[in-house]
N, C-alpha and C positions, 0 to 999 in steps of 0.2 A: 483439686489442684488443676491448674490450667495446663493446656498442651505445652506452652512455653516453659512452665515450671517443670513439667515432666521431662522435657528435653534437657533442661539444665541439670536435673537430677541424674539422668542417664550419663551425661557428660562427666559429672562429678564421680559417679561410680566407676566409669571407665578410667578416669585419672587416678583413682585410689587403688586400683587393682594391684599395682606393683609397689604399693607403699606399706610400711609397717603401721598398722592401724593403732597400735598402742602409742607409738611416737606421735602420730598425727593427733590423736585424741588428747594427749597431754599438751601438745603445742596450742591447741585451740580451746583448751579448758572444757573438754567434754569427757565423758566416761568412755572407756573402750566398748562397753556393752552397748551404749547408745549408737556409737559409730558403726559397730558391727551390725546392729539391727538395721541401720540405713542400708548397709551393703547387701543385706539379705532381703531387702524389699520394703523396709519401713519408710514412712513418709515424713521427712523432716519439715520443720517450719522454714519459712523463707529466711528468717534470721540465721538459723543453723546452716542453711545452704550458703548464705553469704559468708559466714565464718569459714567454711570449708573452702570456698572459692578464693577468698583472700589468702588463706594459707597456701593453696596450690599456686596462685600467682606469685607469691613471695618466694616459694621454693623452686618454682620451675626454672628460674634463672640458674640456680645452683645445679640442678639436675642437667640442664642443657649444657652447661659449662663442663661438667664432668664427662658427659657423653662425647663432647667434641675433643677431649683429650685422648680418648681411646682410639 
């Protein structure tokens, strides 16, 4: 895994810290166990990282909108 991929992975892990992993896994068609393994240090494929990043981009708008109402 390249340094850039490692940085992407750390960014993904940071973004998932406050998410319900079962919901995220279901939304991106992954198992909870696989997503949990990534959070504990597993090395996902680039395709898996892209799926997670796409989900986070799609849902960040909703999250930011909810935070702005508080």
